[in-house]
N, C-alpha and C positions, 0 to 999 in steps of 0.2 A: 828758733825752728825753719826753718824752711822745709815741706813738702811735695812735691814733686811724685803725682799717681802717672803711671802709667796702666790703659787700659779701654775696653769694651765702650766704643760713645754710642749708648744705645739713650731713644727720648721715648722712656720713661711716658706709659702712659696707660692712667685709673679710670677705668669704670666701674658705677657699684649696677649689676645687672640681677636678674631673678632667677630658681635656680632654673628654668629652661633655657634660656641660654645660651648657653655652650652646648649641651650636651643637641641643641639643636641646628648646631653647625658639623656637630660633627666631633666632638672633644667632651670627651672625660672631664666631668667636675673635680677639682684637685690637682688633674696632668698638668704635667712641661710640655710643652710642643714646641719643637721649631720645627720653623717654617720659611714658606718663601715670603718675599718680601712681598708679590705680589698677592699671596692667597690672603698673606694678614690684614695687606690695604681694602678689603671684602670686609672685613672685620671692621675695622676703624671707620667703614663708609656708617654703616650700622648701630656708632657709639660718638658721634657726634662732637656730642658734650661733654669727652670725656678728658680728666687734663690734662695736659700735659706738659714736659717737663723735662730739660738735661738729664741723663742719671747715666746707668751702669757704675757697679762698684767703688772702685778710684776715684769719676767725676764725683760721686755722690759725698766718698768720703775730702775730699780736699774740696769742697763747695763750700763743707760744715767745716772745716779747719778756718776755714778767709771769714767765714762769718764770726768765725770768733778773732777775727785779726793777726789771725798769724798768714806769713808769709806761705802760694800757695801758688803750683802749678799742673796743670793736665795735657799727658799729651794721647790723641787717641785719633779716629779720623770718620769723619762724618761726609756726606754726601753733598752734590753744592743742587738743593734742594729746597724747599722751606723749612722741613724738619730740621735738615741743616745749621741754614739759620735762626730756627730756634734755639738750637743747640749751645750758636756762639752769643747768644743775644746770653740767656743762663750763665752760660760762663761770665758774661763783662759784667753780669749784673753783681755776682757776687765776691766783684775781683779777683777774680782767679784769674792768670796769665794764662791763655791761650798759647797749648803748642801742638793745636790740630793739622794735620791733613786733613786732603781733598782727596775723592774719587766719584766717577763716573758712577757706584751702584749707587743706590735710594740711601740714604738714612740709615740705623738699625733701630730695633724698634722692640721692644721690651711692656709685654703688655697684660695690665693684673687686669681680670675678670674677678669682680667682689659682689661673693653674692652675701645675702640679711644675716645667714651666720657664722660669714664670715671669713671662711671656705674661699681659694681663689683658684683660679686655674691662668696658667701661663703662658700664653703667645708668645714667644719668641724668633723675631726675622735679625738676626745682627747683620746681616747685608753689608757695609759700609765698612761699619766696623771693625772687620775680618781684612779690609787692607792698609789696615797700618803694618802690617810685616809684610808688604811688596817692598819698602827700599829700609837699607836699615835702618838700626835706631836712630832720631833726633840729636844732635851732641847736644844741643841747649837743656833736655835734661838733664845730663850729667852736670854736677857743678857739687866743690867741695863745702863736706861742714851740710849740705843737704839729709833728707832724709827721700829716697826712693820709696817710693807705697808702689806693689805690685800685683794687680791683677793674675790668678792662679788660673783663669780663663786664657792669659796668652800661653803658658804652656800646651795649652790642646791646642789650641788655634796653630803653632811657630812652634814647637820645639827651637829652632833654631835660634828667630826673632830671642825668642824670649831667655837664653842664654845669655846673647849679646847685646841684651840692656841690664844681668848681669854680673858680667864681666864689666863693660864701660860705669855703671858701679864703684866697683868693689878698685878701677882706676881712678876712677874720681876721688877717692877717701869716701865715698858717702856710705851712712849708713842705710841700711835694705832690710822694709816690713816687706813681708810677703803675708798676703790672702790666698787659703786654699780653693774658697770658692764654691768647690763643688768635692761632693760625697765621690760621685760616681767617677769625675776626674781624679781624686785620690788615689779608686780602688784601680784605674789604667796604668797612673805613670807611678806608683806606691815609691818603686824601690830605686828611681830616677832623682823625685822628691829627696829620700831620707840620704841619701849620696849627697847631692847641692846642699843643705841645710848646712851643714860645715865650715864650709867655703864659702856662701852665697848667701846665708839669712840672718842678722843680728832677731831679728823679733817675728814671730809665727803667730799669725793671726789666721783660728779655721774656729768653725761652729761644733759642737758636738760629736755629731753623725761626721763629720770632716777626722775628725782628733783620733775619733777610735778607730774609721777605715785605715786612718793612719800607721801607727801603733800596733792594732791587735790587738789589742789592752783594755782592759778597764782604763779610767783615767787615772788612778791612781796611779798604776803600775807602770802606765803611760806616761805621766808627768817624771817619773822614775827616772824608762826605761831614756829622757832625752835630756834627764839631769847633768850628764855628761860634758853634754854640746853648751857650745859660750853663748847661746840663745836665750830670751827670751818667750817664753811662749805664754797667750792668751788662747783663750777659748769660754767661748761665746754660748751663753746655753740660755737665753731665748729667758723666759721667765724662771728663770731658776741663777739670774745671775750671770756671775762670767768669773771662771776662778786666772789667778796667776802661779807662773809656776819660776824658778830658777835655780841654775846649785842647789836639789833640795829640798829648799823653800817653797812652800804651796801657800795662797793666801787664795779665799772665798768672799767675792761678792754678792751677796745675793740682794734682789732687788722687790721691792712691790706690789702686789699685785694692779695690771693692769687690764683694759678691758682694750685690748686695739682697734683702731679707726681702720688704719690699714698698717702692714705689717714691712712694709717696701720699702728699703732706706734704713732700715734700725740698724741692722750691724754695721752700717757702714757710717755711720752717726756716729755705733758705740767704737766704731777702731777710728776715726776722727777726735772722738773726747781724749781718746786714753794718751793717741798720739799728740795732741797738745800739753796734755798734762803734764806727761812724761818730757816732750822738751823746756814746762814754765821748772820742771826741778822737784814735783810732786812723789810724794809718794809712791811706791806700787798701788798701796790702799785706794788711794786718792784718786791716782787716773781710773783706778777701776771705778769709782763710785761717779766720778765726771763723764766717762766714757754710756756707763749704765742710766745715767739723767739725760743725760743727750738723745740714748735711744729711746727713752722714755718720751720725751718733745716729739719725734719724728713717730713714735706709734700712734699718736693725737691725729693725728693729721691724714688725709688721703697722701701718696704719694711719699715727695720730700718736697714738699709744699709747707716749711715752718718759720715760722715765726725766724728770722734771725734773731732779731730780738731777745726775743726766748731764749732760744739756744744761749746766745750772752749772759742774762741773767741766772740762766743756771749753771753755764760757766762758774760766774763768781760766785754764788751759791755755794759751789768746791769744794772753791781756790780759795773763800775767802782765811 
C-alpha cells in the first residue's frame, strides 16, 4: 500500500548545547517557542555544525515508509532557498515522491537544542510550511487504494484546507490516517475533531497527552468511549510502549528501556512502522511491535538521521 503524507515541511536542526545556551538567548530550558525565521536564523548562526535534514511529522513518517521499501509521497511547501533545496534532496534520497510546492517565504525550521541531561528546548519557525494552504490541495495526492497520512497541525493552520484534504481523500476512496500532533491543538479543536472522526478517520494516532485531552477520560475509559466508531486507535505512550484499540478490543505493547540520544522523529517512525505492518497484513500486536522497534532505532541517533538499513533489519526481525 502507498502512503501519501501531507504536513508542515520543516528542516530539522538538531544541536547539542550546554545548560546555559537557551537561557542566554532569552529562552527557558524545555520551552517550545514559535518565532519568526529571521530571529531563528540568529540562533542557527551560533550552531553552524548542527545536523540538518528534511523533517516535519508527516515527512518523517513517509521517509521511514520509503526506507522499508513501500511506496511513499509527501506534499508540503518549502522556500526557494538552500534549506528548501536540502529538503527536496533528502526526499529524493529516500525515494519519496515529491509533491512539494514552493513559496517566496523561507523554508520552515524545527530546531531542537539538546542539553547534556537530554532535555530539549524547541524553536520552531514554520514560515513557508504554512503556505501549502494558499492553494487547493494538489489533486495528485488523492489516489485510490492509498492511505492519506495527515498531520493534525494542518487543522490548526487552516481548517478549510484540512477539510478539503479529508473530503478529497474520501472521494478517492483512500484510507485516512490522522495524527493529532499537539495537545494544545486538541484542547482548542476538541469538539471539531470529535465531530469529524466518524466520517473522516479510519486510523487515529495520538500520544497519551493528546488522547486524554481529546476524550477527557482516563485511557481505558477513553478507548471504550470511541469503541463504537469504525476506526482504529493507536496511542503512543513513549517509554511505556503503545496501545491499540478497536471495537472494544485493546492491546498493550510494552517496550524495553532505552537511553535516548534524541527524541526527534521517534513517534513519526512509530507511525511508519505501524502503517507498514498494517499494509503487509500483520496482526495488530506485530504492527505495534514494528512501530516500537522503528522508534527505538530513531531514538538512538540525532534527529531523523537513522540508517535505512537498520530500519529494514528491524522490520525484518518483527515481520519474519
